C-alpha positions in Angstrom: -2.2 -1.9 -24.6 -0.5 -4.2 -21.7 -0.9 -7.7 -21.0 -2.3 -9.0 -17.8 -0.4 -12.1 -16.5 -0.6 -13.3 -12.8 1.7 -15.4 -11.1 1.5 -17.2 -8.1 3.6 -16.6 -5.4 4.3 -16.6 -1.0 5.7 -14.8 -1.5 9.4 -16.7 -1.1 12.7 -15.3 -2.9 12.5 -19.0 -4.7 9.0 -17.5 -5.3 10.5 -15.5 -7.6 11.9 -18.4 -10.6 9.1 -18.8 -12.2 8.7 -14.6 -13.0 12.1 -15.3 -14.4 12.0 -18.1 -16.2 8.7 -16.3 -18.1 10.1 -13.7 -18.8 13.7 -15.2 -19.4 11.2 -17.5 -22.8 9.9 -14.3 -23.8 12.8 -12.5 -24.1 14.3 -15.5 -25.9 10.8 -15.2 -28.0 12.0 -11.8 -29.2 7.6 -10.7 -27.6 6.8 -8.1 -28.5 4.3 -7.4 -25.6 5.2 -5.4 -22.6 3.3 -6.8 -19.8 1.9 -5.8 -16.6 3.2 -8.7 -13.5 0.2 -9.0 -10.5 2.6 -11.4 -8.1 -0.3 -12.6 -6.0 -1.0 -15.6 -3.5 -3.9 -16.6 -1.9 -4.8 -15.5 2.3 -7.2 -16.0 4.5 -8.1 -13.0 6.6 -10.4 -14.6 9.1 -14.2 -14.7 10.1 -13.3 -12.4 12.6 -14.8 -8.5 12.7 -11.9 -7.4 14.3 -9.7 -8.2 11.7 -12.0 -7.8 8.7 -12.6 -4.2 9.2 -8.7 -3.7 10.8 -6.9 -5.5 8.5 -5.7 -3.4 5.2 -3.3 -4.5 2.1 -0.2 -3.1 3.5 -0.7 -4.9 7.5 -1.1 -8.2 5.4 2.5 -7.6 2.8 3.7 -6.1 6.5 3.3 -9.5 7.8 3.4 -12.6 4.3 6.3 -10.5 2.1 9.4 -9.8 2.9 11.4 -6.2 2.1 14.2 -8.8 -0.1 11.3 -10.1 -2.1 10.2 -6.6 -3.0 14.2 -5.0 -4.1 14.5 -8.5 -6.0 10.7 -8.4 -8.4 12.9 -4.7 -8.7 16.2 -6.0 -10.3 14.2 -8.8 -11.8 12.3 -5.7 -13.7 15.3 -3.9 -14.6 16.7 -7.2 -16.5 13.3 -6.9 -18.7 12.4 -3.7 -19.3 11.6 -4.3 -22.4 9.1 -6.8 -21.4 7.9 -5.2 -18.0 5.1 -2.3 -17.6 4.5 -2.9 -14.7 4.3 -5.3 -11.6 2.5 -5.3 -8.4 1.5 -7.5 -5.1 -1.5 -8.6 -4.8 -4.0 -10.8 -2.0 -6.4 -12.7 -2.9 -8.8 -13.8 -0.3 -11.7 -15.0 -1.8 -13.3 -18.9 -0.8 -14.6 -18.6 -4.1 -14.3 -20.1 -7.4 -16.8 -17.4 -8.9 -14.8 -15.1 -6.7 -11.6 -15.6 -8.3 -13.3 -16.3 -12.1 -14.6 -12.6 -10.9 -11.1 -11.0 -9.6 -9.3 -12.5 -13.1 -12.3 -10.0 -15.5 -11.8 -7.7 -12.7 -7.6 -7.4 -13.3 -8.2 -8.2 -16.4 -5.6 -11.9 -16.3 -5.4 -13.1 -19.7 -2.6 -15.9 -18.9 -1.6 -17.7 -15.2 1.6 -18.7 -14.1 2.4 -21.4 -11.3 5.0 -23.9 -10.0 4.4 -26.6 -7.4 6.8 -27.5 -5.6 6.1 -23.6 -4.8 3.0 -24.5 -1.8 1.1 -21.1 0.2 1.8 -22.5 3.3 1.6 -20.1 6.9 0.8 -17.3 8.4 -2.9 -17.4 6.9 -1.8 -17.9 3.3 -3.4 -20.7 0.8 -2.5 -22.5 -2.4 -4.2 -19.8 -5.8 -3.6 -23.7 -8.0 -6.7 -25.6 -7.6 -8.9 -21.9 -8.4 -5.9 -20.6 -11.3 -6.9 -24.2 -12.6 -10.6 -24.4 -13.1 -10.3 -21.2 -14.1 -11.9 -21.0 -17.8 -10.9 -17.6 -18.5 -7.8 -18.1 -18.0 -4.2 -19.6 -20.5 -3.0 -21.4 -17.4 0.6 -23.3 -17.4 2.9 -24.6 -15.0 6.2 -23.7 -14.7 9.1 -26.2 -13.3 11.3 -24.8 -11.6 13.8 -27.0 -9.1 14.8 -26.3 -5.6 17.7 -26.6 -4.9 18.0 -28.2 -1.2 21.5 -26.7 -1.1 21.9 -23.8 -1.5 24.5 -20.5 -0.5 22.2 -17.8 -0.4 18.8 -19.1 0.4 16.3 -16.4 1.7 19.3 -13.7 0.2 18.5 -10.9 -1.8 21.6 -12.9 -3.9 19.4 -15.9 -5.1 18.4 -14.6 -6.4 21.0 -14.2 -9.5 21.2 -17.7 -9.5 19.7 -19.2 -13.0 16.7 -20.7 -13.1 
């Protein structure tokens, strides 16, 4: 049976460095487990009736997730086929800790990884890190990633090939 990992993301290519680092560590430790990875961002769906009725996950992803992000995590998945069973993208739309705890339980999430260098801001996104830190049912760990100021590949698919 595959274990489930949550990775807090803001759907930028830069945030995939968390996934790369986690998989690189598990590969170096010769981990024999397969992992279902859920890339999750917090999203405030608003409180207007129109937004609540007509916004779907697809329409939310069209707003906050660039196409390059999907291509990049597919490349990472292909690099570690022995570790990755499945990668899915999701949004957490709750605003209470107990709602997040129920989300973790419903998805059978065992581990969570995040980075304080990645800030989920803009376009309705909010930071999941406070929820992750307070969740007692979850083993969480902060991953330190270096944000390079001058990176010619920034924002392009080639950014995923930069070593972390």
